[in-house]
C-alpha distance (Angstrom), angle and dihedral (degrees) to the residues before:
residue distance angle dihedral
M1 . . .
S2 3.78 . .
A3 3.76 122.0 .
P4 3.80 110.7 -90.5
R5 3.78 114.6 -102.2
S6 3.77 121.6 -146.8
T7 3.76 125.2 -154.4
G8 3.77 134.1 -177.4
P9 3.78 130.5 32.9
A10 3.80 118.6 -21.8
T11 3.81 89.6 -111.9
E12 3.81 91.3 58.5
F13 3.78 114.0 79.0
A14 3.80 101.6 -145.3
G15 3.77 135.7 130.7
W16 3.76 147.5 114.3
A17 3.78 142.4 -117.0
H18 3.78 141.0 -178.9
F19 3.79 124.2 -125.0
S20 3.80 129.5 -163.2
H21 3.79 122.5 -108.0
D22 3.81 119.1 167.8
A23 3.84 107.4 -74.4
D24 3.81 93.2 -20.9
I25 3.81 133.5 72.9
G26 3.77 129.2 -119.0
V27 3.79 121.6 -141.4
R28 3.77 124.2 -155.8
G29 3.78 128.3 -176.5
W30 3.77 128.7 -177.1
G31 3.76 138.2 -176.7
P32 3.79 147.2 139.9
T33 3.83 91.4 -81.5
I34 3.78 135.1 35.7
E35 3.80 88.9 -114.8
R36 3.81 92.1 54.6
A37 3.82 91.1 49.2
F38 3.83 89.9 52.4
E39 3.83 90.5 48.2
Q40 3.80 90.7 51.7
A41 3.81 92.3 47.9
A42 3.82 87.5 55.6
A43 3.82 89.9 49.0
A44 3.80 87.3 54.7
L45 3.83 87.7 57.9
T46 3.79 89.7 59.9
G47 3.80 87.8 47.7
I48 3.81 89.4 58.3
V49 3.80 90.6 58.2
T50 3.79 102.5 39.5
G51 3.76 144.3 1.4
A52 3.80 90.6 -157.6
E53 3.77 125.0 102.7
V54 3.79 114.1 -85.9
R55 3.78 116.1 -156.8
A56 3.80 121.6 -138.0
L57 3.82 96.9 -131.0
R58 3.83 105.1 135.8
Q59 3.78 131.6 35.3
V60 3.81 125.3 -137.3
T61 3.81 123.7 -177.8
V62 3.79 126.5 -151.7
A63 3.78 136.7 -179.9
C64 3.78 128.5 -162.5
E65 3.78 142.5 166.9
G66 3.76 136.0 -147.6
S67 3.78 137.5 178.5
D68 3.82 91.0 -116.5
L69 3.81 139.4 -6.2
E70 3.80 94.4 -81.1
V71 3.81 94.0 52.3
L72 3.81 87.9 43.1
L73 3.83 89.7 57.4
V74 3.81 91.3 53.1
E75 3.82 90.9 47.1
W76 3.83 91.1 48.4
L77 3.79 94.5 49.8
N78 3.80 91.2 45.5
A79 3.82 89.6 51.3
V80 3.82 89.1 53.4
I81 3.82 91.2 47.1
Y82 3.81 90.0 49.4
E83 3.82 91.5 52.3
M84 3.81 90.7 47.2
S85 3.78 90.0 53.3
V86 3.80 103.6 41.8
R87 3.80 96.0 39.0
R88 3.82 94.3 36.9
M89 3.78 88.6 -131.3
L90 3.77 139.5 136.3
F91 3.78 120.5 -146.9
A92 3.79 129.6 -137.2
R93 3.80 103.8 177.2
F94 3.79 132.9 39.5
V95 3.80 133.4 -173.4
V96 3.80 119.3 -172.6
T97 3.79 132.1 -170.9
I98 3.79 117.8 -170.7
D99 3.80 119.9 -163.1
G100 3.80 108.2 -156.7
T101 3.79 109.7 -42.8
R102 3.79 100.1 -55.6
H103 3.83 111.9 51.1
L104 3.80 128.4 63.7
R105 3.78 132.8 -179.3
G106 3.76 117.6 -171.2
S107 3.77 139.2 -176.8
L108 3.79 120.8 -154.7
W109 3.79 125.6 -167.9
G110 3.76 121.0 -163.7
E111 3.77 148.8 115.1
S112 3.78 140.8 -105.7
V113 3.79 115.2 -79.4
D114 3.78 112.6 -94.0
V115 3.81 103.2 -162.0
L116 3.80 94.0 -158.9
R117 3.80 96.0 47.4
H118 3.81 100.3 34.3
A119 3.84 96.6 36.3
P120 3.82 92.2 -161.0
A121 3.81 110.4 -136.3
V122 3.81 101.0 -168.6
E123 3.78 139.5 -7.2
P124 3.80 115.9 -123.6
K125 3.81 109.0 -132.0
G126 3.78 101.0 -172.6
A127 3.77 147.8 -30.4
T128 3.80 112.8 -106.3
F129 3.78 138.2 -158.4
T130 3.82 89.9 -115.4
A131 3.83 112.7 117.9
L132 3.82 87.1 -3.9
R133 3.78 112.1 171.8
V134 3.79 133.9 157.6
A135 3.79 113.3 173.4
R136 3.75 146.8 145.0
E137 3.80 107.3 -119.1
A138 3.80 126.7 -137.1
D139 3.82 90.8 -99.7
G140 3.83 90.7 55.1
H141 3.80 100.2 -106.4
W142 3.82 121.9 121.1
T143 3.79 128.4 -124.2
A144 3.80 128.3 -164.3
A145 3.80 120.4 -172.9
C146 3.79 144.2 159.2
V147 3.79 141.8 145.9
V148 3.81 118.7 -91.6
D149 3.79 120.4 -148.8
V150 3.83 109.3 -128.4
């Protein structure tokens, strides 16, 4: 498992981490809101590909739907993976809005992959339902996690 990474102000409990799962990689995001947890899970996707700085130069918007929050997480991560693949981009910043438990709109900011600078390690193929969990924890913060096929 990778060391957890925190983002945002010190007063905001948010971050992401990877966890091991056979030949694949798990991503976990957490934050004070469900949206922040989803944003951090997407940041963990970038962390699978590169440890280098990714600049937030271009914006891409996505929308997705799911039957519940867990399916919505898989759809969100797969939308990010799709944009990474077709645009040949990596993303540094994510903003998510969730309407109810079924509709998500997201903005991603990133840049084109620079093979020399980013030195991509792996290419995420898809978010899976393995180890899928979206929940509000006892302390009130949200977590969003699943395994990503690489």
